[in-house]
N, C-alpha and C positions, 0 to 999 in steps of 0.2 A: 254482634257488635254493637257497642253503645256509642252513639254519635250526638255530639252537642252542636246545634246550629245557632250561631250567635252573630248574625250580621248587623251592620248599621243600615241606614236607608240608602237606596240607590237614587241619588238626588234627581228630582224631576221625573222619575219613572215609578218607583216602588218604596212605600214606606218599610220601616224595619220589619214590622209583623208581616207584611205582605212578602218581603224577601225571605223570611224565615219559612213561611209557608210554601213559597215556591221551591226552595231548597228541599224541603221535606218531601213535596210531591215528586220531585225528580229522583231523589234517593230511593224512595219506596218503590218507584217503577222498576228499579233493578234489584233491590234487597228488601223486600217487603217484611222480612221478619226481624230486621235490625231495631233495636230500641233507640228512637229518636227523641230528643229533648229540644225544644225551642225556646231560645233566650234572646229575643230581638233587643237591640241595644241602641243608645244614642250617646253623643258626646255633649250634649247640653243645647244643641241647635234644634231646628225643627224635627218634630216627632219626639222630643224629650218625654212629654207626657204619655205618648203612646206605648212607651216601653215600661212604665211603672204600673204596679198593680192596683192602686187605689182609685176610688170613684171620682169622677170629675164633678166639679162644681162650676156651673156656667154663670158668667157675669158679662153684663153689657158694659163695654169700655169703649176706648177710642183706637182706631187704626192710626198708622203714622202720620195721616193728614187730618186727623181730628174727626174722622166720620165714625159713626157708631159701628161697632163690630162685636160679635159675640165670641168671648173667649172663656178659658177655663183655668182653674187651678185644681191641685189635688191636695187633700187633707188627710194626713196620717197621724192621729192624735193631735199633738201640738205642733207638729211639723208640717209646713205647707210646701209645695212644689209648684213653682211658676215656670212657664216656659215664655221667655220674652218674645219669641217670634209669633206667639199667638196674638199679641197686640201691636208689635212693632216689626213684623217680618216682611221681608222683601216680596214674598210671594203674595201679600195682600194687596200689592199695587200692580197696575198694568204698566208695562214698559214706559209708555208715554207720560205716566204720573210720578215716575221715579225722580225725587228731588231732595238729596241729603241736606240741603240747606234748610228746607222747610220741615221735613220729616221729624218727628218727635217720639220720645219714649213715655209720654204722658199715660198711655194705655197700660204700660207695665206697671207704672205707679199705682194706677187704679186697681189692677189685679192684686198687688201686694197689699194694698189698703183693704180690699175685700177679704183676703186671707187673714189679715190681722183682726179685723172685725168678727171673724169666725173663730177666733181664739188661738190663732197661731203665734207661738213665741219664738219659732224658729223658721226661717223662709229661706228655701234653696232655689236660687233663681238660675235657670239654664240660659245661657248666653250664646247667641249665634244666629246667623241668618237675618240679621236685621236690615231694614231700609234706612236706618237713622245714622246720624253723625252728630248728635247734640251733646255728647259727653255726659248724658244722663241728667240734663238739665230738666227736661220734661218729667222724668221719673220723680226728681225730688219735689216738683211742683205739686204732684198729686198723691204721693205716697203717704203724706201725713206723718203722725208722730210715730217714729220707730224706735223710741227709747225702750230698752229692755228686750228688743227683739235681736236674736241671733240671725245674722245674715251670712249666707254662703253663696259665693259666685261660682257657679259650675260651668267650665268652659274648657275647650281644647286649645284655645288661642293664648300665647304667652306674650303677645304684642304689648309693648308700652303704649302709652296715650299718644305721644308726639314722636316726630322724626321719621326717618325714612322707613322704619318698621312699624310706624304707628297707625292709628285708626284711619286717618284722613288720606294719607298717601297709599297705604297698601289696600284699603277696602272701599275708598271713596269712588273710585272709577267703576267698581262693580255695582254701585248704588246709583250710578247716573251723572257722577260729577265729571266735567271736563278738566283738562289739565289746569287751566286757570282757576276753575272752581276749587279744585283740590287745595291750591295754596291759600285761597280765601278761607276755606274750611279749616286748615291747619292754623291760620292766624286766629280765627275765632276760637277754636279749640284751646289754643295757649292762653288767650285771655280769660277764657272760662276756668281753665285749671289754676290760673293765678288767683282768681276771685274766690273759688271754692276751697282751695288749700289754704288761703288766707283766713277764710271765714271758719273753718273747721280745725285749723291748726294742724292739718295733715300735710304729708308729703308723699304721694303715692303714684304720681304721674309716671314714674319709671318703672313701677312695680309690674311683674309679669301679669298679663290679663287685664291690665288697665285699658287697653285698647279694644277689648272685646265688645262686640254688639255696639260699634260706633261710639265707644267711650262710656257706655253704661257700666262696664266694669270698674272704670275710674271712680264714678260715683258711689258705687257699692263699697269699693275699698276704702274711699274717704270716710264712709260712714262706719268703718271698722269691720267690713266683711272679711272672711277669710276666703281664699281661693283654692278650689279643689278641682281635680279632673273630672269633667263631666262624665266621661266613660267609667271612671272608678265609682262615682256617686251611683250611677244606674247599675253598675255591676254589683255593688254591695246590696242595693235594694232588691235585686232579683236573685241573689244567691249564686253569682256567676263562679266564684271559686269552687264552691261545693259541687256545682254541676260539672265543672271541668274535672275535678278529682274523681268523679264517678263515670268518666267517659273514657273510650279508647281512641277517639279522634274528636278534634274540635274543628268546625267549619265556620269561618267568618267571611266578611265581605263588605264591599262598598261599592259606589259608582265608579271610582277612579282610584286606583291603587298606584301611588307615586311617593316620592320622597316625603311630602307633607303628611302622608298617612302615618309616619312614625314620629310625629311631633305632638303627641297627646291624644290622637284619634282612636276611634274604637278598635280598628285592626291591631294597632300596637298594643293596646291594653289587653286584648284577648290573647295574642300571641305571647305576651309577657306572663300573664296568668297560667297559660298552658305549659310554657316552659318551666315555670317553677313547679308545676305538678308532674313534670316529665311526661306530658301528653302531646303527641304531634298535633300541629295545627296547619291547616289549608286554608287558603283564601280564594274566593270567586269574586271578580270584580267586572265591571262594565268594561273597562280598559285597564291593562297592567303596563305601567311604564317603568318597571323595575327589571333588572336582569336577575337571573337565577341566584347569583352570588350575593346580590344585595337582599333579595328576599329571604335567602337562607340565613344571612347574618341577622336579619330582623326576627328570626324565630319562625318562619314560614317553611313548611316542609314542601309544599307544592303551591302553585298559583295557577288560576285559570282565567282566561279573558273571554268575556261574552262576544266582544267584537272580533277576536280572532276565531273563535269557534263557530259563530253562526252569521257573522256580518254585522256591520254597523246598523244597517237598516233594521234588521230584526231585533238587534239588541236594544234599540231605542223604540222601535214601533210595538214589539210584543215582548217587553222585558221579562215578564213573568214566565212566559213559555221558554224563553232563551235561557233564563236562569235555571229553570227545572231541567233543561237538556244538559247544561253544564254540570249540574249536580248529578245526573245520572251517569255521565261520563266519569265524574270524579268517584262515584260509588263503584265503578267497574274496575277502576285502578286500584281501589283499596280493598279489593276482595282477598 
């Protein structure tokens, strides 16, 4: 049997490569002679660079609060891949330091400028997991001259910049904003949108993805960037479709499988590619909050929950072993 293992990260516990390795370990414990292929994936958020095959180039930039932080980009010929979370990620800040009013995307601009200086004429920016809500203002302050550079905003989020589904009101609370601060952030963002759109002659605040990474998507779109599914960008780079076509079963996964998983995230993309190739797809997740009918309608032949199979304490405290155990269970069911 040929099995493709193509998970996303399990947020806070396992990176995507670690998750793929745990799935492989568990599967081999039951079916050691099966041919396994590991293709860890990302939707553009934290771990974006981990899933791409090119060598990292390290750069000293700024974190969301302006402190020095070592970040990286990847260079593939004239195309650079930048993970915004490496410089502006929420994981870079202790909980008590989270402040979306102060946090800035200046570090992301420095990363792009470094890639541009290395000869990149196309820059793919993975968006997600940010601590920021500056609408990309900091990015524009440090990115330098991007004339002649093709920009791609890689994200799973289709949020507009403003409004009830926008950057401030949806993601502000996750970044430390109180209800009152959320409204202040919304007002500041609206003023910034007026300023930048007026300056560039753009009208992109309502475009899908403008609200990604605290509005960094808005700045990129205002500069003329195209938006692409982060999962699709990574999938193309690692030959996902070809790997699926050569498999008898595809196993994907993520930390929490719910309705939002099918709004552009990795699980949806993998299930769609598998369906197009006529290959069954199963998903293993930390938690599964979908019914069987919903999962089947989304293209998943089976789902397994770590919490249900091994308990919440083990699922969180020893995620790799828990995931391997669930992979072994799945392997027995697919004999």
